[in-house]
C-alpha positions in Angstrom: -53.8 -63.4 70.4 -52.0 -60.0 70.3 -48.9 -59.5 68.2 -46.0 -58.1 69.7 -44.3 -54.9 68.2 -41.0 -53.4 68.9 -40.4 -49.5 69.0 -37.3 -47.9 69.1 -35.9 -44.6 70.4 -32.5 -43.4 69.3 -30.6 -40.7 71.5 -27.1 -39.4 71.7 -24.7 -38.4 74.2 -21.1 -37.6 74.8 -18.8 -38.7 77.6 -15.2 -39.4 78.6 -13.9 -42.6 80.2 -10.9 -44.6 81.0 -10.6 -48.2 80.8 -8.4 -49.3 83.7 -8.2 -52.3 85.9 -6.7 -50.9 89.3 -5.7 -54.6 90.1 -3.3 -54.6 87.3 0.1 -53.0 86.6 0.3 -50.0 84.5 2.0 -52.1 81.8 -0.9 -54.7 81.7 -3.4 -52.0 81.7 -1.6 -50.4 78.7 -1.4 -53.7 76.8 -5.0 -54.6 77.4 -6.6 -51.3 76.9 -4.1 -49.5 74.7 -5.5 -45.8 73.9 -8.5 -46.4 75.9 -6.3 -46.5 79.0 -5.1 -42.9 78.5 -4.4 -41.6 82.0 -6.1 -38.2 80.9 -9.3 -40.1 79.6 -10.7 -40.1 76.2 -14.4 -39.5 74.9 -16.9 -40.9 72.6 -20.1 -39.5 70.8 -22.3 -42.6 72.0 -25.5 -43.4 70.0 -28.1 -45.2 72.0 -31.0 -47.2 70.7 -33.6 -48.3 73.1 -35.9 -51.0 72.0 -39.3 -51.8 73.8 -41.2 -54.8 72.6 -44.7 -55.5 73.8 -48.2 -55.8 72.7 -50.0 -52.9 71.3 -52.5 -51.1 73.7 -55.8 -51.2 72.0 -56.7 -47.9 73.3 -53.9 -45.9 72.2 -52.5 -47.9 69.3 -49.1 -47.7 71.0 -46.7 -50.3 72.4 -45.3 -47.3 74.6 -45.9 -43.6 74.1 -42.6 -42.4 72.7 -42.7 -39.3 74.6 -42.7 -41.0 77.9 -39.8 -43.2 76.7 -37.9 -40.1 75.6 -38.4 -38.6 78.9 -37.3 -41.8 80.8 -34.2 -41.9 78.6 -33.4 -38.2 79.3 -33.9 -38.4 83.0 -32.3 -41.7 83.5 -29.3 -41.5 81.2 -28.8 -38.5 79.4 -29.0 -36.1 82.4 -26.5 -38.3 84.3 -24.0 -39.3 81.7 -24.2 -36.6 78.8 -20.9 -34.4 78.9 -19.7 -36.3 81.9 -16.5 -38.1 82.7 -17.9 -41.4 83.6 -15.2 -42.5 85.9 -15.1 -39.3 87.9 -18.6 -37.8 87.7 -20.8 -40.8 88.2 -21.7 -43.1 90.9 -22.4 -45.9 88.5 -18.9 -46.3 87.3 -17.2 -45.3 90.5 -16.1 -49.0 91.1 -17.0 -50.4 87.5 -14.8 -50.2 84.5 -16.9 -48.0 82.1 -16.6 -50.4 78.9 -19.5 -50.1 76.4 -20.6 -53.5 77.7 -20.9 -52.1 81.2 -22.4 -48.9 80.2 -25.2 -50.9 78.2 -25.9 -53.0 81.2 -26.1 -50.0 83.5 -28.5 -48.1 81.0 -30.8 -51.4 80.8 -30.8 -51.6 84.7 -31.8 -47.9 84.9 -34.7 -48.2 82.5 -36.0 -51.6 83.2 -37.6 -50.9 86.5 -39.2 -47.7 85.0 -41.1 -49.5 82.3 -43.9 -51.9 82.1 -42.9 -55.2 83.4 -44.8 -57.0 80.5 -42.3 -55.2 78.0 -39.0 -56.6 76.9 -36.1 -54.1 76.8 -33.1 -54.1 74.7 -30.2 -51.7 74.6 -27.8 -51.1 71.7 -24.9 -48.6 72.4 -22.6 -47.6 69.6 -19.4 -46.4 71.0 -18.1 -45.6 67.6 -19.7 -45.9 64.0 -18.3 -49.5 63.8 -18.4 -50.6 67.5 -21.4 -51.4 69.3 -22.7 -53.7 71.9 -26.3 -55.0 72.8 -27.8 -56.2 76.0 -29.6 -58.4 76.8 -28.8 -61.2 74.0 -30.3 -64.5 73.4 -33.6 -65.6 74.5 
């Protein structure tokens, strides 16, 4: 029986966003989101950790070639989100509030269909040094 191993790739990107629910009043948005509801947006230096878990390929000794994983992250995430205003410059967040939680799910969805279906994928996204999210959880 093969043993599963997790490999991790860490990347970084900068992006601006505004947390806002268009169905709420300005007052409620301000109360719920505070500074994150700044009309002129605000930015973060995001750290992204992509975890791929699977069995080691006996021919390569890899779970997944990290160069391939790096290229996928670059093409699917960094090229689309780095130095962008997520609300204004991306299709993914045109109608989706770009909270860290939603960003992590979008990144997961972008990468999941690009990697081997036998691998498990987990996204950890640091919005700040102290605040981060993970998707998926459990299981």
